[in-house]
Each structure stands twice: as C-alpha cells, then as structure tokens.
C-alpha positions in Angstrom: -10.1 22.8 13.1 -8.2 21.1 15.9 -11.3 21.2 18.1 -13.3 19.6 15.3 -10.8 16.8 14.9 -10.7 16.3 18.7 -14.5 16.2 18.9 -15.1 13.7 16.1 -11.9 11.7 16.1 -10.6 12.0 19.7 -10.5 8.2 20.2 -8.6 7.5 17.0 -4.9 6.7 16.9 -2.7 9.8 17.1 -2.6 13.1 19.0 -2.8 16.8 18.1 -0.4 17.7 20.9 2.5 19.6 19.4 1.0 19.6 15.9 3.5 21.4 13.7 3.0 20.2 10.1 3.1 22.8 7.4 -0.4 23.6 6.1 0.5 26.6 4.0 3.1 27.3 1.3 4.8 29.8 3.6 5.2 27.3 6.4 6.5 24.6 4.0 9.2 27.0 2.7 10.1 27.7 6.2 10.5 24.0 6.9 12.7 23.7 3.8 14.9 26.6 4.9 15.2 25.1 8.4 16.3 21.7 7.0 18.9 23.3 4.7 20.3 25.5 7.6 20.3 23.0 10.5 20.0 19.4 9.4 21.2 18.8 5.8 24.9 18.9 6.8 24.5 15.7 8.8 21.8 14.0 6.8 24.1 11.8 4.8 25.9 10.5 7.9 22.9 9.7 10.0 20.1 9.1 7.4 19.8 5.4 8.4 20.3 5.8 12.1 17.5 5.2 14.6 17.3 7.0 18.0 15.4 5.8 21.0 14.6 9.4 22.0 14.7 11.6 18.8 12.1 10.9 16.1 13.5 13.3 13.5 17.3 13.4 13.9 18.5 15.0 10.6 15.5 14.2 8.4 13.7 16.9 6.6 10.1 15.9 7.1 9.2 17.5 3.8 7.5 14.6 2.1 4.0 15.6 3.3 4.5 19.1 1.9 5.6 17.7 -1.4 2.8 15.2 -1.6 0.1 17.8 -1.1 1.7 20.3 -3.4 3.0 22.9 -1.0 6.5 22.2 -2.3 7.7 20.9 -5.7 10.3 18.1 -5.7 12.3 20.1 -8.1 12.7 23.2 -5.9 13.6 21.0 -2.9 16.3 19.2 -4.9 17.6 22.5 -6.3 17.7 24.0 -2.8 19.8 21.1 -1.6 22.1 21.3 -4.6 22.6 25.0 -4.1 23.6 24.4 -0.5 26.2 21.8 -1.6 27.6 24.1 -4.3 28.0 26.8 -1.7 29.9 24.5 0.6 27.2 24.3 3.2 26.6 20.6 2.9 28.8 17.6 2.0 28.3 15.5 -1.1 27.0 12.5 0.9 24.3 14.6 2.4 23.2 16.3 -0.9 23.5 13.2 -3.0 21.7 11.0 -0.4 18.8 13.4 -0.1 18.4 14.2 -3.8 18.5 10.5 -4.6 15.6 9.8 -2.3 13.5 12.3 -4.2 14.7 12.3 -7.8 15.6 8.6 -7.7 13.5 6.6 -5.3 10.4 8.8 -5.1 10.0 9.0 -8.8 10.8 5.3 -9.2 8.0 4.2 -7.0 5.7 6.7 -8.7 6.4 5.0 -12.0 5.8 1.6 -10.6 2.4 2.6 -9.1 1.1 4.1 -12.4 2.5 1.3 -14.5 1.3 -1.6 -12.4 -2.0 -0.5 -10.9 -4.7 -1.5 -10.3 -3.5 -5.1 -10.2 -0.4 -4.3 -8.2 -2.5 -3.6 -5.1 -3.6 -7.3 -5.1 -0.1 -8.8 -5.2 0.7 -11.2 -2.4 3.4 -13.5 -3.7 4.4 -14.8 -0.3 0.8 -15.6 0.6 0.9 -13.5 3.8 -2.5 -13.6 5.5 -1.9 -12.8 9.1 -3.8 -9.8 10.6 -2.0 -6.7 11.8 -0.4 -7.2 15.3 -2.8 -5.4 17.7 -0.1 -3.4 19.4 0.5 -1.5 16.2 -2.5 0.6 17.4 -1.3 1.2 20.9 2.4 0.4 21.2 2.0 -1.8 24.2 4.8 -4.3 23.5 8.0 -5.2 25.3 9.9 -5.1 22.0 11.5 -1.7 22.5 12.2 -0.9 18.8 8.6 -1.5 17.9 7.3 0.3 21.0 9.2 3.5 20.2 8.5 3.4 16.5 4.8 3.2 17.2 4.9 5.8 19.9 6.7 8.2 17.7 4.3 7.5 14.9 1.3 8.2 17.2 2.9 11.4 18.5 4.2 12.8 15.2 2.3 11.1 12.4 5.8 10.4 11.2 8.6 7.8 11.3 11.6 7.9 9.0 12.3 5.4 6.3 14.4 3.0 8.3 11.9 2.8 11.1 9.2 2.0 8.6 11.3 -0.4 6.5 13.4 -2.2 9.1 11.3 -2.0 12.3 7.5 -2.0 11.8 7.8 -3.3 8.2 10.5 -5.9 8.9 8.5 -7.3 11.8 5.4 -7.5 9.6 7.3 -9.3 6.9 8.8 -11.8 9.3 5.4 -12.5 10.9 3.6 -12.9 7.5 1.3 -9.9 7.9 -1.0 -9.4 5.0 0.1 -6.6 2.6 -3.4 -5.1 2.8 -3.3 -5.0 6.6 0.1 -3.2 6.7 -0.7 -0.9 3.8 -3.9 0.2 5.5 -2.1 0.9 8.7 0.6 3.0 7.0 -2.1 5.0 5.1 -3.9 5.6 8.3 -1.1 6.8 10.6 1.4 8.8 8.5 0.9 12.3 7.4 2.9 11.8 4.2 1.2 8.5 3.2 -0.5 8.8 -0.2 -1.2 5.5 -1.9 0.9 6.2 -5.0 4.0 6.4 -2.8 3.0 4.3 0.1 1.8 1.2 -1.7 5.0 0.4 -3.8 7.2 1.0 -0.7 5.1 -1.1 1.6 3.9 -3.9 -0.7 7.0 -4.1 -2.9 10.0 -3.1 -0.9 9.0 -3.9 2.7 6.9 -7.0 2.2 8.3 -8.4 -1.1 4.7 -9.1 -2.0 5.4 -8.4 -5.7 7.9 -11.2 -5.9 10.9 -9.0 -6.5 9.6 -6.6 -9.1 10.5 -3.5 -7.1 13.5 -4.9 -5.2 15.8 -7.8 -5.8 15.6 -9.4 -2.4 13.4 -9.2 0.8 14.5 -6.6 3.2 14.4 -9.0 6.1 16.8 -8.7 9.1 17.4 -10.1 12.5 17.8 -8.1 15.7 21.5 -7.6 14.8 20.6 -5.0 12.2 18.4 -3.0 14.6 21.1 -3.2 17.3 23.7 -1.9 14.8 21.5 1.0 13.5 19.9 2.1 16.8 20.3 2.3 20.6 17.0 0.5 21.2 18.4 -2.8 22.3 20.1 -1.4 25.4 16.7 -0.4 26.7 14.9 -3.6 25.7 13.9 -6.5 28.0 15.1 -8.9 25.3 18.7 -9.9 24.6 19.6 -9.2 21.0 22.5 -11.6 21.2 20.2 -14.6 22.0 18.3 -16.6 19.4 16.4 -19.0 21.7 15.3 -18.9 25.3 12.9 -16.7 27.3 15.1 -13.6 26.9 15.9 -14.0 23.2 15.1 -11.2 20.8 12.1 -12.4 18.8 13.5 -10.8 15.6 16.3 -13.4 15.6 14.2 -16.6 15.5 11.5 -15.0 13.3 14.2 -14.1 10.8 15.3 -17.7 10.3 11.7 -18.9 10.4 10.8 -16.5 7.5 13.8 -17.8 5.5 12.9 -21.4 6.1 9.2 -21.2 5.2 10.0 -19.3 2.0 13.0 -21.4 1.1 11.6 -22.7 -2.2 10.9 -19.2 -3.5 14.1 -17.5 -2.2 16.9 -20.1 -2.3 17.7 -19.4 -6.0 18.2 -15.7 -5.3 21.9 -15.0 -5.7 21.7 -12.4 -2.9 20.3 -15.0 -0.5 22.8 -17.8 -1.1 25.2 -16.9 1.7 22.3 -16.6 4.2 20.9 -20.0 3.3 24.4 -21.4 3.5 24.7 -20.2 7.1 21.3 -21.6 8.0 22.2 -25.0 6.4 25.5 -25.2 8.3 23.7 -25.1 11.6 23.1 -28.4 13.4 19.6 -29.9 12.9 18.8 -29.6 16.6 19.7 -25.9 16.5 17.5 -25.2 13.5 14.6 -27.1 15.1 15.0 -25.1 18.4 15.0 -21.8 16.4 11.8 -22.7 14.5 10.1 -23.9 17.7 11.0 -20.6 19.3 9.5 -18.6 16.4 6.4 -20.7 16.3 5.8 -20.2 20.0 6.1 -16.5 19.6 3.7 -16.4 16.6 1.2 -18.5 18.5 1.1 -15.8 21.2 0.9 -12.8 18.9 -2.3 -10.9 19.3 -3.5 -9.8 15.9 -6.5 -8.4 14.1 -8.6 -10.8 12.0 -6.7 -12.2 9.1 -7.0 -10.7 5.6 -8.4 -13.1 3.0 -8.0 -16.8 2.7 -5.0 -19.0 2.3 -2.4 -20.7 4.4 -1.3 -18.4 7.2 2.4 -17.7 7.8 2.0 -19.4 11.2 0.9 -22.5 9.5 4.5 -23.6 8.9 4.8 -26.6 11.3 7.0 -29.1 9.6 9.7 -28.7 12.2 
C-alpha cells in the first residue's frame, strides 16, 4: 500500500516516512494503552502547550482511530476514567481529556448535523482571501507557522492549539476564506472528517458562523503564541514589536482584524476591553499599525481567492 501511495501521490503534501497510524483494532488499542500508561498523567498540565521540537507532547493522537471506528469514544473515556479512579492520573488530566471527547467532540457533531448543509456556506466575516501558499510547503520565516506546517507534513497531525491558534489564527487574521482553510485541513490531517473538521474550522477558528458555535473570535497576537510555546525564541521576528521591519506580523494583523470588523464585534461583551485598549492608543500609533498590517497582506502570496466579495485586504481607510 505504501508503494502504491508513493507511486500515485508522491508529489502530494505529506510523507510516509515514519508512518505509524493505527490501521487495525489491535493497533488502536495499543495506542490507547500507551497513552494511558505514558502520557495521560501530564495531559492536563500541558494540553495547550506548543513545542518547537515535539509534535505530540502528551496528546493521545487517538482521534483518527475513533473517527474511523477502530475505537469507540465511550471506551476511550472509560479507560481514562478508570486510570483516574486507580490513582494513575490526576483529575485535571482525566477531566480535560474526557471533556474534549464527551463534551466538545459531541458538541460539534451536533452542530454539524443540525446546521448542515447550509452551515458549510457560512461566511459572516466575508473572508475571501485564498490560502497562503506556504501552507503547502512551510517556507515562511514565521517560525510558529513553519513548524506547525512541517509537523503537519511529517505526521498528518497537529494538536488543537496548533490548529486553532497558529494556522487557524493566522488565517482568521488574514481573512482567509472558510472554504480554503477547511479544504486544507481536510487534505492534510489524518483525523479530519468533515463532521468534526467543519464546525471546528468554520465556527470556532474562523468565526464564520457569526458566533453560533463560540461566543467570540479566537484571535490573538504574537503574545499568546509566545506564552504558550518556545517558537518565538527561534523566530527572526521580535514578538515584542508591533511595527517595524522586525515586528511579529501577528501583532499588527491582530489589531487590523479588530478594526476592520469593529462594527460586527464592538458590541460583544467579551471584546469590550480589547477595543478599549485599541481606542486608547494615539491615532498616529493606530495608523502605523494598520499600515504595517496592510503592507504585510499586500506581500502575502496566496492561492486564488474563493468566491466574490470584498477581500480582507481591501480595508484601506487608514
């Protein structure tokens, strides 16, 4: 099978080097036992952490096995609960892991089946930009994106914070079309089935459903990535700078996103403090930040845009 894939899809994104995904029930049960024995104990503490070197950390990588039916969500939750009851895992690990399956996974399943097929067409922020070209090769000097894409290429996997707050957050800030990002996630991740991928990407990551799934956009500046990872120390950009040649692009893009969607988001109670901070800045400072972001977006190499409408880069009032 590996030879067949190499022959017909050798030029596609990804690699079979080191392939170790479970393809049988026995292998999937082995992966579950390995997670319980070696990773669960620290899952709660490090579930949101990002490493520049380690793609898995303490994550289970069991989603693909559950999504194709090699494991049932119930037996996975029960195995974690049993480990906690036996004193082999702390409550923050067991609760955090079970909540991701019994809570979030089933929540997005419900949204998908309740809201489809119309949900797939949602684009409340009118995001039309094509996917950044480097999502297919990782050739970017933004270290966090480079490593997330390289790890995705090598493992067909990235954990939820890499997807939400690195590749997803960047796409949100740049105004990438929901269809473009959803297509990419479906293509590159072994656990990506539309019923679970679409609500997470369109609803949670891109806020394209206008807040039906989540109450606010999961947008963040470089400070969040610096706090949750060790990427920034290896990056050519300075995460503490907002403008200038060495400034982290996430910083100006963050404020640019907030400003161009002010009318939609300013009434959100969870966004009031953020807009308050923006409005307290000097006008010259705000203009410099928006100019910085626009210059970056103008240079961004992307695939052709998806659909018609005003592109995110069209914001030029400042």
